[in-house]
C-alpha positions as CSV (number, residue, x, y, z in Angstrom):
1,X,207.4,159.6,32.9
2,X,204.1,160.7,31.3
3,X,202.0,158.0,29.6
4,X,199.1,159.7,27.8
5,X,195.6,158.5,28.1
6,X,194.1,158.3,24.6
7,X,190.5,159.1,24.0
8,X,189.3,158.3,20.5
9,X,186.1,159.7,18.8
10,X,184.9,157.4,16.0
11,X,181.9,156.9,13.8
12,X,181.6,155.1,10.5
13,X,178.9,157.5,9.5
14,X,179.8,161.0,8.4
15,X,177.9,164.1,9.5
16,X,177.3,163.2,13.1
17,X,179.6,165.9,14.5
18,X,182.5,163.7,15.3
19,X,185.2,166.4,14.8
20,X,183.0,168.9,16.7
21,X,183.0,166.5,19.7
22,X,186.7,165.8,19.5
23,X,187.7,169.4,19.4
24,X,185.5,170.5,22.3
25,X,186.3,167.4,24.3
26,X,190.1,168.2,24.1
27,X,189.3,171.7,25.3
28,X,187.1,170.5,28.2
29,X,189.8,168.0,29.4
30,X,192.3,170.9,29.3
31,X,190.0,173.1,31.4
32,X,189.1,170.3,33.8
33,X,192.6,168.9,34.5
34,X,194.9,171.8,33.7
35,X,197.3,169.3,32.1
36,X,198.7,169.1,28.6
37,X,196.3,167.9,25.9
38,X,197.0,167.1,22.2
39,X,194.3,166.9,19.5
40,X,195.2,164.4,16.7
41,X,193.3,164.6,13.4
42,X,193.3,161.1,11.9
43,X,190.8,161.8,9.1
44,X,192.2,160.4,5.9
45,X,193.4,160.8,3.2
46,X,194.2,164.4,4.4
47,X,193.8,165.4,8.0
48,X,192.0,168.7,7.4
49,X,188.8,168.4,9.5
50,X,190.2,169.9,12.7
51,X,192.0,172.6,10.7
52,X,188.7,173.6,9.0
53,X,186.7,173.6,12.2
54,X,189.3,175.6,14.2
55,X,190.4,177.8,11.3
56,X,194.0,176.7,11.4
57,X,196.0,177.6,8.3
58,X,199.1,175.5,8.8
59,X,198.3,172.3,10.7
60,X,201.5,170.2,10.7
61,X,201.3,166.4,10.1
62,X,202.9,163.5,11.9
63,X,203.8,161.7,8.6
64,X,206.2,164.5,7.7
65,X,208.3,163.2,10.6
66,X,208.5,159.6,9.4
67,X,212.0,160.0,8.0
68,X,213.3,161.0,11.5
69,X,210.9,158.9,13.6
70,X,213.7,156.8,15.1
71,X,216.2,159.5,15.6
72,X,214.3,162.6,16.7
73,X,214.3,163.3,20.5
74,X,211.0,163.4,22.2
75,X,211.5,166.8,23.8
76,X,212.0,168.4,20.4
77,X,208.5,167.4,19.5
78,X,206.8,169.3,22.3
79,X,206.2,172.4,20.3
80,X,205.6,170.7,17.0
81,X,201.7,170.6,17.3
82,X,200.0,174.0,16.7
83,X,198.9,175.5,20.0
84,X,195.3,176.6,20.0
85,X,193.9,179.5,22.0
86,X,192.8,177.2,24.9
87,X,196.2,175.7,25.2
88,X,195.4,172.4,23.3
89,X,198.1,171.2,20.8
90,X,196.7,170.2,17.4
91,X,198.4,167.9,15.0
92,X,197.3,166.1,11.8
93,X,198.2,162.5,10.9
94,X,198.9,163.2,7.1
95,X,198.9,165.9,4.5
96,X,199.0,166.1,0.7
97,X,202.8,166.2,0.6
98,X,203.3,163.4,3.1
99,X,200.7,160.7,2.4
100,X,202.4,157.3,2.8
101,X,200.9,153.8,2.2
102,X,199.4,152.9,5.6
103,X,198.9,149.3,4.6
104,X,202.7,149.0,4.7
105,X,203.6,147.6,8.2
106,X,206.9,149.5,8.2
107,X,205.0,152.8,7.9
108,X,202.7,152.0,10.8
109,X,205.7,150.9,12.9
110,X,207.2,154.4,12.4
111,X,203.9,156.1,13.2
112,X,203.8,154.0,16.4
113,X,207.3,155.2,17.3
114,X,206.2,158.8,16.9
115,X,202.9,158.2,18.7
116,X,204.9,156.8,21.7
117,X,207.1,159.9,21.8
118,X,204.1,162.3,21.7
119,X,202.5,160.1,24.3
120,X,205.4,160.8,26.6
121,X,205.0,164.6,26.2
122,X,201.2,165.0,26.7
123,X,199.0,163.8,29.5
124,X,196.0,163.3,27.2
125,X,195.5,162.8,23.5
126,X,192.1,163.1,21.9
127,X,191.9,161.5,18.4
128,X,189.4,162.5,15.8
129,X,189.3,159.2,13.8
130,X,188.2,159.0,10.2
131,X,185.1,157.2,9.0
132,X,186.9,154.9,6.6
133,X,188.0,151.6,8.4
134,X,191.5,150.5,7.7
135,X,195.0,149.8,9.2
136,X,195.1,153.3,10.9
137,X,191.7,152.6,12.5
138,X,192.9,149.3,14.0
139,X,196.2,151.0,15.1
140,X,194.4,153.8,16.9
141,X,191.9,151.5,18.6
142,X,194.7,149.3,19.9
143,X,196.2,152.3,21.7
144,X,192.9,153.8,22.9
145,X,191.9,153.9,26.6
146,X,188.4,155.2,25.8
147,X,186.4,155.1,22.6
148,X,183.5,157.6,22.1
149,X,180.7,156.6,19.6
150,X,178.7,159.7,18.6
151,X,175.3,159.4,16.9
152,X,172.3,161.6,16.2
153,X,168.7,160.7,17.2
154,X,167.6,159.4,13.8
155,X,167.3,155.8,12.4
156,X,170.3,155.7,10.0
157,X,172.6,157.1,12.6
158,X,171.4,154.6,15.2
159,X,171.9,151.7,12.7
160,X,175.4,152.9,12.0
161,X,176.2,153.1,15.8
162,X,174.9,149.5,16.2
163,X,177.3,148.3,13.5
164,X,180.2,150.2,15.1
165,X,179.5,148.8,18.5
166,X,179.2,145.2,17.1
167,X,182.6,145.7,15.4
168,X,184.2,146.8,18.6
169,X,182.7,144.0,20.6
170,X,183.9,141.5,18.0
171,X,187.4,142.9,18.5
172,X,187.0,142.2,22.2
173,X,187.1,145.7,23.6
174,X,185.9,145.9,27.1
175,X,182.4,147.3,27.5
176,X,183.6,149.9,30.0
177,X,185.9,151.7,27.6
178,X,183.1,152.4,25.1
179,X,181.0,155.5,25.6
180,X,177.9,156.4,23.5
181,X,177.2,160.1,23.0
182,X,174.1,161.6,21.4
183,X,174.9,164.8,19.4
184,X,172.5,167.6,18.3
185,X,169.8,166.4,20.7
186,X,166.4,168.0,19.9
187,X,163.3,168.3,22.0
188,X,161.3,165.8,20.0
189,X,163.7,163.4,18.3
190,X,162.7,160.6,15.9
191,X,164.7,158.2,18.0
192,X,164.6,158.8,21.7
193,X,167.6,158.3,24.1
194,X,165.6,155.5,25.7
195,X,165.4,153.8,22.3
196,X,169.1,154.3,21.7
197,X,170.0,152.9,25.1
198,X,167.8,149.9,24.6
199,X,169.0,149.1,21.1
200,X,172.7,149.5,22.1
201,X,172.3,147.8,25.5
202,X,174.1,150.5,27.4
203,X,173.6,153.9,29.1
204,X,174.1,157.1,27.2
205,X,177.2,158.9,28.6
206,X,176.2,162.4,27.4
207,X,173.6,164.1,25.2
208,X,174.8,167.3,23.5
209,X,171.9,169.6,22.7
210,X,171.3,171.2,19.3
211,X,171.6,175.0,19.4
212,X,170.2,176.6,16.3
213,X,172.7,179.4,16.7
214,X,175.6,177.0,17.0
215,X,178.2,177.8,14.3
216,X,179.6,175.0,12.2
217,X,183.1,176.4,12.8
218,X,184.4,177.9,16.0
219,X,184.6,181.7,15.8
220,X,188.2,182.7,16.0
221,X,189.2,179.2,16.8
222,X,187.5,179.2,20.2
223,X,185.7,176.2,21.6
224,X,182.5,176.1,23.7
225,X,184.2,175.1,27.0
226,X,186.7,178.0,26.7
227,X,184.4,180.7,25.2
228,X,181.0,179.7,26.7
229,X,181.6,177.6,29.8
230,X,178.0,177.7,31.0
231,X,176.4,176.9,27.7
232,X,174.4,173.7,27.6
233,X,176.7,172.3,25.0
234,X,179.7,173.0,27.2
235,X,178.1,171.3,30.2
236,X,177.3,168.2,28.1
237,X,180.9,168.1,26.9
238,X,182.1,168.6,30.4
239,X,179.9,165.6,31.6
240,X,181.5,163.5,28.8
241,X,185.0,164.5,29.8
242,X,184.4,163.7,33.5
243,X,183.1,160.2,32.6
244,X,186.2,159.6,30.5
245,X,188.6,160.9,33.1
246,X,187.2,158.6,35.8
247,X,189.9,156.4,37.5
248,X,193.0,157.2,39.5
249,X,196.4,157.5,37.9
250,X,197.4,154.1,39.4
251,X,194.3,152.4,38.0
252,X,195.1,153.9,34.6
253,X,198.7,152.7,34.6
254,X,197.6,149.2,35.6
255,X,194.9,149.1,33.0
256,X,197.3,150.3,30.3
257,X,199.8,147.6,31.2
258,X,197.1,144.9,31.1
259,X,195.6,146.1,27.8
260,X,198.8,147.0,25.9
261,X,201.4,144.6,27.3
262,X,199.4,141.7,28.5
263,X,199.2,140.2,25.0
264,X,203.0,139.7,25.0
265,X,203.0,137.6,28.1
266,X,204.7,140.3,30.1
267,X,202.2,140.0,32.9
268,X,201.0,136.8,34.5
269,X,197.5,135.6,33.7
270,X,195.4,134.3,36.6
271,X,194.3,131.0,35.1
272,X,191.9,130.3,37.9
273,X,190.0,133.5,37.0
274,X,190.0,132.4,33.4
275,X,188.7,129.0,34.2
276,X,186.0,130.5,36.5
277,X,184.7,132.9,33.9
278,X,184.7,130.2,31.2
279,X,182.7,127.9,33.5
280,X,180.3,130.8,34.1
281,X,179.9,131.3,30.3
282,X,179.4,127.6,29.7
283,X,176.7,127.5,32.4
284,X,174.8,130.2,30.6
285,X,175.2,128.4,27.3
286,X,173.5,125.3,28.6
287,X,170.2,127.0,28.0
288,X,170.8,127.3,24.3
289,X,169.3,124.1,23.0
290,X,170.7,124.6,19.5
291,X,174.2,124.0,20.8
292,X,173.3,120.5,21.9
293,X,172.3,119.6,18.4
294,X,174.8,121.5,16.4
295,X,176.2,118.6,14.5
296,X,172.8,117.3,13.5
297,X,171.1,120.7,12.8
298,X,173.9,122.6,11.1
299,X,175.5,119.9,9.0
300,X,177.4,121.9,6.4
301,X,175.1,124.9,6.7
302,X,177.5,127.8,7.1
303,X,174.6,130.3,7.8
304,X,173.4,128.3,10.7
305,X,176.9,127.9,12.1
306,X,177.5,131.6,11.8
307,X,174.3,132.3,13.6
308,X,175.4,130.1,16.5
309,X,178.9,131.6,16.5
310,X,177.4,135.1,16.9
311,X,175.0,133.8,19.6
312,X,177.9,132.3,21.6
313,X,180.2,135.3,21.1
314,X,177.6,137.8,22.3
315,X,176.8,135.7,25.3
316,X,180.5,135.4,26.2
317,X,181.1,139.2,25.7
318,X,178.0,140.0,27.8
319,X,179.4,138.0,30.8
320,X,182.9,139.3,30.3
321,X,181.6,142.9,30.5
322,X,180.0,142.1,33.8
323,X,183.3,140.7,35.2
324,X,185.7,143.5,35.9
325,X,188.6,141.1,36.7
326,X,189.2,140.4,33.0
327,X,190.2,143.7,31.5
328,X,193.0,142.8,29.1
329,X,191.9,142.8,25.4
330,X,194.2,139.9,24.6
331,X,192.8,137.9,27.5
332,X,189.2,138.7,26.5
333,X,190.0,137.7,22.9
334,X,191.5,134.4,24.1
335,X,188.6,133.6,26.3
336,X,186.0,134.2,23.6
337,X,188.0,132.2,21.1
338,X,188.4,129.3,23.5
339,X,184.7,129.4,24.4
340,X,183.7,129.3,20.7
341,X,186.0,126.3,20.2
342,X,184.6,124.6,23.2
343,X,180.9,125.4,22.5
344,X,181.0,124.8,18.7
345,X,184.2,122.9,18.0
346,X,186.6,120.6,19.7
347,X,187.8,122.9,22.5
348,X,191.5,122.8,23.3
349,X,192.0,120.2,20.5
350,X,191.4,122.8,17.8
351,X,194.8,124.4,18.1
352,X,196.5,120.9,18.3
353,X,194.7,119.7,15.2
354,X,195.8,122.8,13.3
355,X,199.5,122.3,14.4
356,X,201.0,120.5,11.4
357,X,204.0,119.4,13.5
358,X,201.8,117.2,15.7
359,X,201.1,113.7,14.4
360,X,199.1,112.3,17.3
361,X,197.0,113.7,20.2
362,X,196.5,111.7,23.4
363,X,194.0,112.9,26.0
364,X,194.4,110.8,29.2
365,X,191.9,112.9,31.2
366,X,190.5,116.4,31.2
367,X,193.7,117.9,32.6
368,X,196.3,115.6,31.0
369,X,196.9,116.0,27.2
370,X,200.0,114.7,25.3
371,X,201.0,115.1,21.7
372,X,203.5,113.3,19.4
373,X,206.0,115.4,17.5
374,X,208.6,113.8,15.3
375,X,208.0,110.4,17.0
376,X,208.4,111.8,20.6
377,X,205.8,112.4,23.2
378,X,205.3,115.9,24.8
379,X,203.0,117.0,27.5
380,X,201.0,120.1,26.6
381,X,199.6,122.9,28.7
382,X,196.1,122.4,27.2
383,X,193.3,121.3,29.4
384,X,189.6,120.7,29.3
385,X,187.5,122.5,31.9
386,X,186.1,119.2,33.2
387,X,185.5,115.6,32.3
388,X,182.0,116.5,31.3
389,X,183.3,118.9,28.7
390,X,185.7,116.3,27.4
391,X,182.8,113.8,27.1
392,X,180.8,116.5,25.2
393,X,183.6,116.9,22.7
394,X,183.8,113.2,22.2
395,X,180.1,113.0,21.6
396,X,180.4,115.9,19.1
397,X,183.1,114.0,17.2
398,X,181.1,110.8,16.8
399,X,177.5,112.2,16.5
400,X,177.7,113.0,12.8
401,X,178.8,109.3,12.2
402,X,175.7,107.9,13.8
403,X,177.7,106.5,16.6
404,X,177.1,106.7,20.4
405,X,179.2,106.4,23.5
406,X,177.7,105.7,26.9
407,X,177.7,103.2,29.7
408,X,176.3,100.5,27.5
409,X,178.7,101.3,24.7
410,X,181.8,102.8,26.3
411,X,184.3,102.4,23.4
412,X,184.2,103.9,20.0
413,X,186.3,104.3,16.8
414,X,185.5,107.2,14.5
415,X,187.0,109.5,11.9
416,X,187.1,113.3,11.7
417,X,186.1,115.1,8.5
418,X,189.8,115.5,7.5
419,X,190.4,111.7,7.8
420,X,192.0,111.7,11.3
421,X,191.4,108.5,13.2
422,X,189.8,108.8,16.6
423,X,189.4,106.3,19.5
424,X,187.6,107.1,22.7
425,X,186.9,105.1,25.8
426,X,184.9,106.3,28.9
427,X,184.2,105.2,32.4
428,X,183.6,102.6,33.8
429,X,186.3,101.2,31.5
430,X,188.5,104.3,31.8
431,X,189.1,104.9,35.5
432,X,190.4,108.5,35.4
433,X,187.7,109.8,33.1
434,X,187.2,109.8,29.3
435,X,190.3,109.1,27.3
436,X,190.7,110.1,23.6
437,X,193.3,109.4,21.0
438,X,193.5,111.1,17.6
439,X,195.9,110.0,14.9
440,X,196.0,113.0,12.6
441,X,195.6,112.7,8.9
442,X,198.4,114.3,7.0
443,X,197.3,116.7,4.3
444,X,200.8,116.4,2.7
445,X,201.2,113.4,0.5
446,X,204.5,111.6,1.5
447,X,206.3,109.9,-1.3
448,X,209.4,107.7,-1.6
449,X,211.7,110.7,-1.9
450,X,210.4,112.0,1.5
451,X,210.9,108.6,3.1
452,X,214.5,108.5,1.9
453,X,215.0,112.1,3.2
454,X,213.6,111.0,6.6
455,X,216.0,108.1,6.7
456,X,213.3,105.5,6.7
457,X,215.1,103.6,3.8
458,X,217.7,104.3,1.2
459,X,217.7,104.5,-2.6
460,X,218.7,100.8,-3.1
461,X,215.8,99.5,-0.9
462,X,213.5,102.0,-2.7
463,X,214.6,100.6,-6.1
464,X,214.0,97.0,-5.0
465,X,210.6,97.7,-3.5
466,X,209.5,99.6,-6.6
467,X,210.5,96.7,-8.8
468,X,208.7,94.3,-6.4
469,X,205.4,96.2,-6.7
470,X,205.6,96.5,-10.5
471,X,206.4,92.8,-10.7
472,X,203.2,92.0,-8.9
473,X,204.8,90.4,-5.8
474,X,202.5,90.0,-2.8
475,X,203.9,92.2,0.0
476,X,203.2,92.5,3.7
477,X,204.3,95.5,5.7
478,X,204.9,94.6,9.3
479,X,205.4,96.8,12.3
480,X,204.2,98.0,15.7
481,X,201.6,100.8,16.4
482,X,202.7,104.1,15.0
483,X,205.7,102.7,13.1
484,X,204.5,104.1,9.8
485,X,202.9,101.0,8.2
486,X,200.0,102.9,6.6
487,X,202.4,105.6,5.3
488,X,204.7,103.0,3.7
489,X,201.7,101.1,2.3
490,X,200.5,104.3,0.7
491,X,204.0,104.9,-0.8
492,X,204.2,101.3,-2.2
493,X,200.7,101.7,-3.7
494,X,201.9,104.7,-5.7
495,X,204.2,102.3,-7.7
496,X,201.2,100.4,-9.0
497,X,200.8,101.2,-12.8
498,X,198.0,103.7,-13.5
499,X,196.3,101.3,-16.0
500,X,195.3,98.8,-13.3
501,X,192.1,98.6,-11.3
502,X,192.9,99.0,-7.6
503,X,190.5,98.3,-4.8
504,X,191.4,99.4,-1.2
505,X,189.8,98.0,1.9
506,X,190.3,99.9,5.3
507,X,188.8,100.3,8.7
508,X,189.1,104.1,8.3
509,X,190.0,105.3,4.8
510,X,193.5,106.8,5.0
511,X,195.2,105.7,1.8
512,X,195.7,108.5,-0.8
513,X,196.2,106.7,-4.1
514,X,196.6,109.0,-7.1
515,X,195.9,106.5,-9.8
516,X,192.7,107.2,-11.9
517,X,191.1,103.7,-11.4
518,X,190.7,103.3,-7.6
519,X,187.8,102.1,-5.6
520,X,187.9,102.9,-1.8
521,X,186.0,100.6,0.5
522,X,185.6,101.4,4.2
523,X,184.3,99.1,7.0
524,X,181.1,100.1,8.9
525,X,180.6,99.6,12.6
526,X,177.2,98.5,14.0
527,X,174.6,101.2,14.5
528,X,173.0,102.1,17.8
529,X,170.8,99.0,17.6
530,X,173.9,96.8,17.1
531,X,172.9,96.2,13.4
532,X,174.4,97.0,10.0
533,X,178.0,96.1,10.7
534,X,180.2,95.5,7.7
535,X,183.6,94.0,8.5
536,X,186.9,94.1,6.7
537,X,186.4,90.4,6.0
538,X,183.0,91.1,4.4
539,X,184.6,93.7,2.2
540,X,187.6,91.5,1.2
541,X,185.2,88.8,0.1
542,X,183.2,91.3,-1.9
543,X,186.3,92.7,-3.5
544,X,187.0,89.3,-5.2
545,X,183.7,89.8,-7.1
546,X,184.7,93.3,-8.3
547,X,187.4,92.2,-10.9
548,X,190.4,93.8,-9.1
549,X,193.8,93.9,-10.6
550,X,195.2,94.8,-7.2
551,X,193.8,94.5,-3.7
552,X,195.2,96.7,-1.0
553,X,194.0,96.0,2.6
554,X,194.8,98.6,5.2
555,X,195.4,96.0,7.9
556,X,194.8,92.3,8.5
557,X,193.8,91.9,12.1
558,X,191.3,89.0,12.1
559,X,189.7,86.3,9.9
560,X,190.2,88.4,6.7
561,X,193.7,87.2,6.7
562,X,192.5,83.8,5.3
563,X,190.5,85.5,2.6
564,X,193.5,87.7,1.8
565,X,195.8,84.6,1.5
566,X,193.3,82.9,-0.7
567,X,193.0,85.9,-3.0
568,X,196.8,86.0,-3.3
569,X,196.9,82.3,-4.1
570,X,194.1,82.5,-6.7
571,X,195.5,84.9,-9.3
572,X,195.3,88.3,-7.4
573,X,199.0,88.9,-7.5
574,X,200.5,92.2,-6.4
575,X,198.3,92.5,-3.3
576,X,199.5,94.6,-0.4
577,X,198.5,94.7,3.3
578,X,199.9,95.4,6.8
579,X,200.1,93.4,10.0
580,X,201.0,94.2,13.6
581,X,204.2,92.4,14.5
582,X,207.7,93.2,15.9
583,X,209.8,91.2,13.4
584,X,209.4,89.6,10.0
585,X,209.5,86.1,11.7
586,X,206.8,87.2,14.2
587,X,204.7,88.5,11.3
588,X,204.4,84.9,10.0
589,X,203.4,83.6,13.4
590,X,200.8,86.3,13.8
591,X,199.4,85.6,10.3
592,X,199.0,81.9,11.3
593,X,197.0,83.0,14.4
594,X,194.8,85.4,12.4
595,X,193.9,82.7,9.8
596,X,192.6,80.6,12.7
597,X,190.2,83.4,13.6
598,X,188.4,82.7,10.3
599,X,186.6,79.8,12.1
600,X,188.0,76.9,10.0
601,X,190.0,74.2,11.8
602,X,192.8,74.0,9.3
603,X,196.0,72.1,10.1
604,X,198.9,74.4,11.1
605,X,201.0,73.0,8.3
606,X,198.3,73.7,5.8
607,X,198.1,77.3,7.0
608,X,201.9,77.7,6.7
609,X,201.7,76.3,3.2
610,X,199.0,78.9,2.3
611,X,201.3,81.7,3.7
612,X,204.4,80.5,1.8
613,X,202.4,80.2,-1.5
614,X,200.8,83.7,-1.0
615,X,203.5,86.0,0.5
616,X,206.6,87.0,-1.4
617,X,208.1,89.9,0.5
618,X,207.9,91.0,4.2
619,X,209.0,94.6,5.1
620,X,209.6,95.2,8.8
621,X,209.2,98.7,10.1
622,X,209.9,100.1,13.5
623,X,209.7,103.4,15.4
624,X,213.1,103.7,17.2
625,X,213.8,105.3,20.6
626,X,214.7,108.6,19.1
627,X,211.3,108.8,17.4
628,X,212.6,108.0,13.9
629,X,210.9,105.3,11.7
630,X,213.1,102.9,9.8
631,X,212.8,99.7,7.7
632,X,214.7,97.2,9.8
633,X,214.3,94.2,7.5
634,X,213.3,93.5,3.9
635,X,212.9,89.7,3.7
636,X,211.8,87.2,1.1
637,X,209.7,84.1,1.9
638,X,211.7,81.2,0.4
639,X,209.7,78.1,1.3
640,X,209.4,75.6,4.1
641,X,211.8,73.2,5.9
642,X,209.7,70.7,7.8
643,X,207.1,72.8,9.6
644,X,209.2,76.0,9.6
645,X,208.7,78.9,7.1
646,X,212.1,79.8,5.7
647,X,213.0,83.4,5.0
648,X,216.0,85.3,3.5
649,X,216.9,88.8,4.7
650,X,217.7,91.0,1.7
651,X,218.4,94.3,3.5
652,X,218.7,95.1,7.2
653,X,219.4,98.3,9.2
654,X,222.6,98.1,11.3
655,X,222.6,100.5,14.3
656,X,226.0,102.0,15.1
657,X,225.3,104.3,18.1
658,X,223.9,107.7,18.9
659,X,225.0,111.2,17.9
660,X,225.4,114.2,20.3
661,X,221.6,114.9,20.1
662,X,220.6,111.3,21.0
663,X,219.6,110.4,17.4
664,X,220.3,106.9,16.3
665,X,223.1,106.4,13.8
666,X,223.5,103.5,11.4
667,X,223.4,102.2,7.9
668,X,221.2,100.1,5.7
669,X,223.1,96.9,4.8
670,X,222.8,94.4,2.0
671,X,223.1,90.9,3.5
672,X,224.6,89.3,0.4
673,X,221.5,87.2,-0.1
674,X,220.3,87.4,-3.7
675,X,216.5,87.1,-3.8
676,X,214.9,84.5,-6.0
677,X,212.3,87.0,-7.2
678,X,214.9,88.6,-9.5
679,X,213.8,86.0,-12.1
680,X,210.3,87.4,-11.8
681,X,211.7,90.9,-12.3
682,X,213.4,89.8,-15.5
683,X,210.2,88.2,-16.8
684,X,208.5,91.6,-16.3
685,X,211.3,93.4,-18.1
686,X,212.7,95.0,-15.0
687,X,216.5,94.9,-14.8
688,X,218.2,95.1,-11.4
689,X,222.0,94.8,-10.9
690,X,222.9,92.0,-8.5
691,X,225.7,94.1,-7.0
692,X,223.3,96.0,-4.8
693,X,222.6,92.8,-2.8
694,X,226.2,92.3,-1.6
695,X,227.2,96.0,-1.3
696,X,227.0,97.8,2.0
697,X,224.7,100.8,1.4
């Protein structure tokens, strides 16, 4: 089966003799190979340039066949192009009667079907591509085996050729398929071939001389190679055709497969070759000092960042062009994209950070990356090139925050620009190399309706918690790591009336309160000299001087627990916070321990009395084995019996088994305990039917 080689002649500047070269090139290829050649005029809107040059009266168009594109048999198309005197078949893309909307993907799809059928009939197709860039241009480039860039030896034409070449390089076309041709070469040009070669960074494939007697149209529809085979113009065209025809048929088929089908994963990619070429590119980038200071120097300067992107892209393309083992366009594009991410961004983490289905990224080492999706861990095929590259990415993350990570300071907490939380630890503490954990910040605000839909709680629990917040009860959300404490805290905070002054205190600002009167405070770690640290406890103390109506602390994990309890006991009702614990009962024990961190030797009973006087409701969250997050307990602190804090469970989750997909099944159950806080609800004018506390939900 024939698979045509496609040679495209393109220039974004008119008047450089593009059609002249395409017509004569088709003739030269026919003369040289003796095989079938089709000349396709893709000048839009109406494909008339070839017809005018070759004096063809009735040039048929491909778009007139769109209606039968899928049904017409390929062999019926063999005589559809007009046959010229030298045996070349000529066809236009569009005419006045059949001018479709090429921005419509369905139209291009049908054109592609027809193009494949003609490609099976002709050994070679020469395309005269129009100057206007659009969907057709991209479509033709994708199918091209060689691209010819013509220019004249004058400044404007050279500048246009530079732009055209840059455009093709940015679209990751291999350097070897692009050929530069000088047309209408004079004895004393304004711009010499040496200047052209130097500015374009490549050799000139052919120089077609200017013949003052050269007619603009071909007399009688005859081309130079067929009518004047020994003419200097014919010899230059012949030189061009020989360069384009280089390569055995086997090489051509292999290259077409790599270029056209490689993007669909039909052919295996040699990942070792990819890694080798990327390491080579990175070695060359080490000399670019600006890349080492990118976070400091560029800041939010888009022009500086764009300049560095272009610098890295051109360096990568230059090295790829020297390596003939990487020929697939899709693979070249992937390598350049990944190198840009690695040199200027976060490397393989970029795609993971953009994936909205991923909630957490865990890098155990350079070649071992896991992600969390819907509460479950999955190993990815992403890898860093080396531990050194991973360390460089970690440094890039923390550099804008004035943080450092090295042997003297091998652990760090930080936050990305989008609010995602980052923790990094490096050798000697991390034996297998640098380790990185990123808890992604969700751009979508999750509300109570979403939590009900996720099965985290039900409408009865939602109604009770909403009333508890509005009634200014002090609430602690308890749970393990990744159980959804911060998410639930954010949802509960949304129930606070909009006329109240809210102050939030967090290690890393994650809460997304929508009320108009919110002040967000964030702790600050020590600087490089070990100075300037501001702790959660410092901020909680300061909050009491800021006239808050509500205090929301992201998490109590140290001595700030005592300050939080004192705030709750001294008129700051309605405060909210979270704590790490595996049950509501354990949350009380942990709270006792955290109070001791404050440095005061308080009797245990006194601490428990402080807890009982401050805390009203404890909500216990858990991430279950199937990855789902559920409220397991909603409990009320009722008092003390001796030295024991007493609690009453209001709602619990009762697990009943697994479904066919391994998902946990169960129900939220009212225990029958009627909470004492209903009296506070009534004082606040909030009515809640008692039936919900003894009805299974």
